[in-house]
C-alpha positions as CSV (number, residue, x, y, z in Angstrom):
1,X,0.0,0.0,0.0
2,X,1.3,3.4,-1.0
3,X,0.3,6.7,0.8
4,X,0.3,10.2,-0.4
5,X,-0.9,13.6,0.9
6,X,-3.5,15.4,-1.2
7,X,-4.2,19.1,-0.7
8,X,-7.7,20.1,0.5
9,X,-9.0,23.5,1.5
10,X,-9.1,22.4,5.2
11,X,-5.7,20.7,5.3
12,X,-4.1,17.7,3.5
13,X,-5.8,14.4,3.2
14,X,-3.8,11.2,3.7
15,X,-4.8,8.8,1.0
16,X,-3.7,5.2,0.3
17,X,-3.9,2.9,-2.7
18,X,-3.2,-0.7,-3.2
19,X,-2.8,-2.7,-6.5
20,X,-6.6,-2.5,-7.1
21,X,-7.4,1.2,-6.3
22,X,-7.8,3.8,-3.6
23,X,-8.4,2.0,-0.3
24,X,-8.2,4.7,2.4
25,X,-8.7,8.4,2.9
26,X,-7.9,10.0,6.3
27,X,-8.1,13.5,7.5
28,X,-5.0,13.3,9.7
29,X,-1.8,11.3,9.8
30,X,0.0,9.1,7.3
31,X,0.5,5.7,8.8
32,X,2.6,4.2,6.0
33,X,5.4,5.1,3.6
34,X,4.8,7.8,1.1
35,X,4.8,6.6,-2.5
36,X,2.9,7.1,-5.7
37,X,0.6,5.1,-7.9
38,X,-1.6,5.8,-10.9
39,X,-4.6,5.6,-8.6
40,X,-3.2,8.2,-6.3
41,X,-2.4,10.5,-9.3
42,X,-6.0,10.1,-10.5
43,X,-7.4,10.8,-7.1
44,X,-5.2,13.9,-6.7
45,X,-6.5,15.3,-10.0
46,X,-10.1,14.4,-9.2
47,X,-9.9,15.9,-5.7
48,X,-8.4,19.2,-7.1
49,X,-11.3,19.3,-9.6
50,X,-13.9,18.5,-6.8
51,X,-12.6,21.3,-4.6
52,X,-12.6,23.7,-7.5
53,X,-16.3,22.9,-8.1
54,X,-15.6,21.2,-11.4
55,X,-16.2,17.6,-10.5
56,X,-19.4,16.2,-9.0
57,X,-18.7,12.4,-9.2
58,X,-15.5,10.5,-8.6
59,X,-14.6,7.6,-10.8
60,X,-11.3,6.6,-9.5
61,X,-11.1,2.8,-8.9
62,X,-11.7,1.9,-5.2
63,X,-10.4,-1.1,-3.3
64,X,-12.6,-1.8,-0.3
65,X,-11.5,-4.8,1.7
66,X,-13.0,-3.9,5.0
67,X,-16.5,-3.7,6.5
68,X,-19.3,-6.0,7.3
69,X,-21.9,-6.8,4.7
70,X,-24.2,-4.2,6.3
71,X,-21.5,-1.6,6.3
72,X,-20.8,-2.3,2.6
73,X,-24.5,-1.9,1.9
74,X,-24.6,1.5,3.7
75,X,-21.5,2.6,1.8
76,X,-23.1,1.7,-1.5
77,X,-26.2,3.6,-0.4
78,X,-24.0,6.7,0.3
79,X,-22.8,6.7,-3.3
80,X,-26.4,7.0,-4.4
81,X,-27.0,10.3,-2.6
82,X,-26.8,12.9,-5.4
83,X,-24.1,15.6,-5.3
84,X,-25.3,18.6,-3.4
85,X,-28.2,16.8,-1.7
86,X,-28.5,15.3,1.8
87,X,-30.1,12.2,3.3
88,X,-30.8,11.3,6.9
89,X,-29.6,8.2,8.7
90,X,-33.2,7.1,9.1
91,X,-33.9,7.5,5.4
92,X,-30.9,5.3,4.5
93,X,-32.0,2.7,7.0
94,X,-35.5,2.7,5.5
95,X,-34.0,2.4,2.0
96,X,-32.0,-0.6,3.2
97,X,-35.2,-2.2,4.5
98,X,-34.8,-1.6,8.2
99,X,-36.3,1.6,9.4
100,X,-35.0,1.0,12.9
101,X,-31.4,0.8,11.9
102,X,-30.6,4.5,11.9
103,X,-27.9,4.1,14.6
104,X,-26.4,1.2,12.8
105,X,-26.2,3.4,9.6
106,X,-24.5,6.0,11.7
107,X,-21.9,3.5,12.9
108,X,-21.3,2.3,9.4
109,X,-20.9,5.9,8.3
110,X,-18.3,6.3,11.0
111,X,-16.4,3.3,9.7
112,X,-16.4,4.6,6.0
113,X,-12.8,4.1,4.8
114,X,-13.2,6.5,1.9
115,X,-14.8,9.8,3.1
116,X,-15.6,12.4,0.4
117,X,-15.4,9.8,-2.4
118,X,-18.0,7.7,-0.6
119,X,-19.9,10.8,0.6
120,X,-20.8,10.2,4.2
121,X,-20.7,14.0,4.7
122,X,-24.1,14.1,2.9
123,X,-25.8,12.3,5.8
124,X,-27.4,14.5,8.5
125,X,-29.6,14.0,11.5
126,X,-33.4,13.6,11.4
127,X,-33.8,17.3,12.1
128,X,-31.4,18.3,9.4
129,X,-28.6,19.2,11.8
130,X,-25.0,18.4,11.1
131,X,-24.0,15.4,13.3
132,X,-21.2,12.9,13.3
133,X,-18.4,13.2,10.9
134,X,-15.0,11.6,11.4
135,X,-13.2,14.6,9.9
136,X,-15.0,17.0,12.2
137,X,-18.1,19.0,11.7
138,X,-16.2,22.0,10.3
139,X,-15.0,19.8,7.4
140,X,-18.5,18.4,6.9
141,X,-19.9,21.9,6.8
142,X,-17.3,23.0,4.2
143,X,-18.1,20.0,2.0
144,X,-21.8,20.5,2.1
145,X,-21.5,24.3,1.5
146,X,-19.2,23.6,-1.5
147,X,-21.6,21.2,-3.1
148,X,-24.6,23.4,-2.4
149,X,-22.9,26.4,-4.0
150,X,-21.8,24.5,-7.1
151,X,-25.2,22.9,-7.5
152,X,-27.0,26.3,-7.3
153,X,-24.5,27.8,-9.7
154,X,-25.0,25.0,-12.2
155,X,-28.8,24.9,-11.8
156,X,-29.2,28.6,-12.4
157,X,-26.3,29.1,-14.8
158,X,-24.4,31.5,-12.5
């Protein structure tokens, strides 16, 4: 596994890739040797475009080898939340067939190994409040504001 630092408006992201794709994104700390790979190069370019408001969907190959079957279902559901929109933990639980699993969805969100690319920042509390984000609520707020601004600009041709 190779690690790299990728610039972000709120501080560098530590990202890792293996032979199959990007496998980890962290907000702090690089736990392995720095290196390079085509996957990291691609993610670096896509992240720059995302933060510039030019990219709304990542297509870098992912390599997820962690997580329970339920967590993987939650992470797949996160990828279905459209750019610039939000969902609640309860709605995701209901969509997965268990309306009582909102807390379990929150736990799975917390275990997401690929934040931003697998957009757990788009999940909010039942009352619409920002809750629970491994990168800190200030980063979640930044990501949601970026996506909302870009979505409005595109929708209204600004």
